[in-house]
N, C-alpha and C positions, 0 to 999 in steps of 0.2 A: 609456719604462719606463709610460707608461699606457696604448697605446698596446695592450703584451703583457698588463697587467691587463684592459684590458677586454675582451680576445678570449677571456683563461682565465675570466673572468665569464660571458661570452656561453654559450660552449659549457655550460660547467656548467646555465646557465640554459636552455639546449636541451634539455642530457641530459636533467636534471628533467621538463620538459616532457615529453620525448617517451618514458622510461619509463616518468613516475607516469600520461602521461592518454592520448598518442596511442597508446601500443604496444598498452595494456589496452582501448583502445575497438576498432580492429581486430582484436585476437583475439577479444573479444566477437565479432563482428560473422562471423571464421571458423570460432567453435565453432554461431550459428546458420547459417550455410552446412550445419555439417558434419551437425547437427543434421535439418534437411530432407534431406539428401541420405540418411542413416540409413533418414529417415522413406517415402522416393518406394520406397526399395529394401525399404524392410517390406509396404509398400502392392505391390508387385510380387508381392511372396512371397504376401500374402491372399489377393490377388487370381487365384494359380495360375498366374500366368507364370513362374514357375522351378519347373523341372521337378524329375525325380531329378536328373536325373543333373549337373544344377549347384547341386545345394544345399550342396554343400561349398563351393564359391566363392564362394555367397553369405551361407553363416557366415565363410571367410573375412573379403571387403570391411565384411562388417554386426558383427564383432569390430575389424579394423582400424579403423573411425568412430572404434566404442565407446571403442578405449582411449589416441587422440586429441584426444578430448573433452576431459577435463580437462589431459594434458599439452602444450596447444599453446604452454608459454609455452617448457616443457621443450627445444623443438627450436633447438637449439644446436649451435655447431658442435664443441664438443667432446663434446659427448651422438651426435651424427649417427659421426664420428670413431670412440669407442667401440663403438656398434653395426657400421658398417663395420673395426673392427677385430674383433669376435666373429665378425662372417660368413669372415672371412680367419683365422684360428684354427682354426674348428669344419665340418667336410667335410660333418658331419647337421647343421648348423643351415642351412649354406648350400645343400646339398639339399635340405631340408625347405621353405625359398624358393622355392629351382627351380620344386617340384611345385609350391608353392601359385599363385603365380604362373603358371604354365604351364597351371590347372586355370583360373586365376579372366581367364584373357586367351583361352580356348577357350570358356569359355563359352558355350552358344548361348543365353542369353537377352539380350540386348540391354544390356535395364537394369540389368546385373551388368559389362557392361567397361563402361559409360556411369559410371556411377555411381564404378566404381574409377581412371579417369582424372581425372574431376570433382576428386576427392578428394587424387589424388596433387598438382590443380594448388591445391588448400587448403592442403595439405600446406608445397606449395611457398613459399608465400607465407607464410605461419607461419613459414618456417627465416631471411626475406629482413627481416620484422616484426622478429623478432626477432637480430639483427646490426643492424639498422638507427642503431640507438643508436651506435656504433661509426662508421657513415659519415660524422658529423663529426668524428670524430680521424683518420678514414683521409682525407681530402679532403685536409686539409696535409701530409701524407705524400705522399699521389701528386702536390701541385702542383711539392713540390720532388724526386721525382723526375724527374718530365717539366721539369723547370729544369733540373739536372743533367745531363738529357740532351742538352737546347735548348744548354744552355751547354759539352758536350762536342763537337758540329758546329758550333758558333758558333765556340770558341777556334780546330780545326784550319782554318775558312776563314783566322780573320782570322792568323794565321802563316803561310799560304802565302801571302797576299796579298800581289801587289805592294808594294814601296814606293812608288810612284807613290800609288799607291789610296789605302794608307796614309794619306798629306803628305797629300793630298786634302780623308781623309774623317776621321781624326784625327788632327790634328797636335800635335803632342808637347805636353804641358802643358796639353789642354783636360781640364775638368773636363765633366760632362755638363750641359746648362742644370735 
């Protein structure tokens, strides 16, 4: 019982430290990276490195970065699912997304596609960071699932082991050391 209480206290402490200190610090770092990416994109635009035909692609990426500067903490599994459902349910939204994606990926200015790719990496890291507080809860579940899978295989092997081998390796009435 003491071990269980200690484990629960350790998990609660980890969760508090992760959600209160570690995750906000990482999100701040990611936010700063988004600012740097937006500045890189703006600098290329100001220097004339983006043609008129790439103007829309520039604004799609620029506005996308702006959208996530203050939404990094909202990158949760449930919110991502909501967005996916909205895309699945609305053909116009899906078509607009495909159009925007096509313009960004086909942009002649390499800075647009480069910044777009690096912004996607930042957002992916943000999703992982926001789910990170749950990893401590998932580790015991994954360990139990792995243990059960191993036990299933072992049970089959033990059940079909010849009697002579069982008598030698696991005599009746023995207890683990």
